[in-house]
N, C-alpha and C positions, 0 to 999 in steps of 0.2 A: 398795841404798836403806837410807835411816835407818829404824830401829825407831820405831813409836809411841812407845814410852817414852822413846826418846833426843829424839823430836822436841817431847812434853810437857816435857820437861826443859828444854830450851834455852827454849822459851817461857815456863816458870815461871821461867826465870832473867832474862830481860829485862823480862817484867811487874814482877818483885820490884825489881829494878833501877830501873825507870821509879818505881813508884810510894814507893821509900825516898828519892828525889831530888822528889817532890812531895809540897806536906802538904794532903792531902785533908781532912785532920779538919776545919777550918773552911770548907772549898769547898763550896758548894751544890751544884756543877756537878758529879756522880760521874759521869753519863753523857759528858760532855766529855774527862774524862779518860780514860775506858775506851776512847773512840777515838782520843784519842791516843797512848794506850799500843798499840793496835791496829794503828795507824799503824807504830809503832817495830817492832812483832815483823815486819809485813810487808814492810818495809824491811830487816830484818836477816836474815831466812830468806828461803830462795827461794819465790816464790809458787807456783811449781808443784806444789814439796813438800807446802804447806800445803792446795793444793787439792784434790790427790789423796790426803790424808788426812780431807779435809771430806766431800768428794761423788765419788762412785766406784760404777761398774756390777758389780753382783756376778757373777761370773764365769759366761759362759754362761746368761744370764739376761736376761731384759727389766727387772729390776730395778735405779732408781738410789736410792741411799742418802745421805741428807743428814743431816752430825750439826752439830747448832746448838752443842753444846758446845765443838766445832774451831771452828768459822764465829766464832763471838762473839770467840775469841783474835784474830784479826788483820783481820775485816771492818772497813772504814771506807770512805769515800766515795771514796776512790781505789781501791780494791779493787773494790767493787761493780760495775762493768762486766764484769771478768774473771771474776768467780765467775760472773755471769749466763751470760756466755758459756760458760764450763765446762760449767756444768749442760746447756746448749741442745745444745750438740755431745755429751755423753753421752747425751742422750735421743734425739737424731736418729739415733745411734749404735744406741741399741736398734729403733728405728722403722724402720730400713733393714733390721734383721735379722730384727724379728718383726713387725714391722707397727703395734706397740702400743708402749705403755711403763707402768710403774708406778714412782710416786713412794714412797720409805719416808724418812719426816722424822722423825729424833729431836728432841724441842722441849726435851728436859730443860732445867731451868733458865731456860727463855723466860718473859718477864712481860710485863705492860702497859707498862714503861718499855723493855724491849727492842722493843716493836713498835713505840713511840715512836721511839727510836734508829733503829732501821733502817727506817724507815717508807719512805724513798726506795727503798733497795734492794727492800724487799716490791713496792713499786708499780712499780717497773721492771720486776721479774721477772714479775709478774702481767701486765703490758702485753704483755711480748715471749712469753708462753708461754701464759698461760691466761684472754687475752681473746677476744672473739669472732673476731676477724681472725687469729686463730692457727691455722695446723693443729694446733696441740696438742692444742685443744678434743676434736676427733673421736678422737685418737692415746693419750690418757690414758686407760687404763684404770681404776686407780685409784689413790688417793692416801692412803696409810696415814698416820697420823699418831701417834706413841708420846709416852709423857710428857706426855700433854696438860694443860695447864695449868689449873689449878682456875678460874683467871680466863679461861676459852677465852671467855665471852659478851663480856667486854670487849674483849678482843683481837679477836675475830670482827667486832665492830661497826666498829672500823678497817678493816679489809682485806675485809670482806665484799661491799662495795659495787662492788669492783674485779674479785671473781671471776665466771665465766661459772656461771649456774645449773647448766648440764650437769654441769660439773666438780662444783659443790659436791655435786652428788647422788651423786657416784662417791668421796666422801670417806670415811674410814672411821677413827674417835677411839678411841683405846684409853688409859686411864687408866693411873696409875704402878703400881698393882699387877700389871695384864696386860703392862704395856710390858718388864718386865725379863726374864721367860722369854719374849716373842716377838721381842724383838732379839735375844737370845742365841741363839735357833732359829734366825731369820733371816740374823745373821750367821756363825754357825758350821756352818750348813747347807749354806752357799753357797761 
């Protein structure tokens, strides 16, 4: 398996090549270019490898970890369903082993524009995972949000209508100062 550093270098090379060939200085649609670049990355690097480095279960636990900084490198409309299904599979594995699961989400660098860019993915994830009609509402023990953006109120207004109140009550937010230590502890102790 390729190391995380090697994967990040490969992603950076593809990103650099993409943006060196695109004149974004005068282009106001940076979001479009970010999605096009992400699509190239998802086409040039094995999607399974990208998924394994973005969403993973911490060994021998009911904890599923999601890394937004890695997600944003390759997430695009052509990968949304695969990403959601991968998260669902890991969550179901935890539920089968423990009866519940915890979601740990690192939102480092997440912004209002990112929420808009990934709105379809977020809505589809919520519909399949934490809407009233899914079993995940009862089996989601906690959702830990690390590196909570300072604009969380604006972002929450976009996604809050879709999240079941029962799940909202189980969400715990950590600011950037708390997150560094907590993530290090979470990822290195498991």
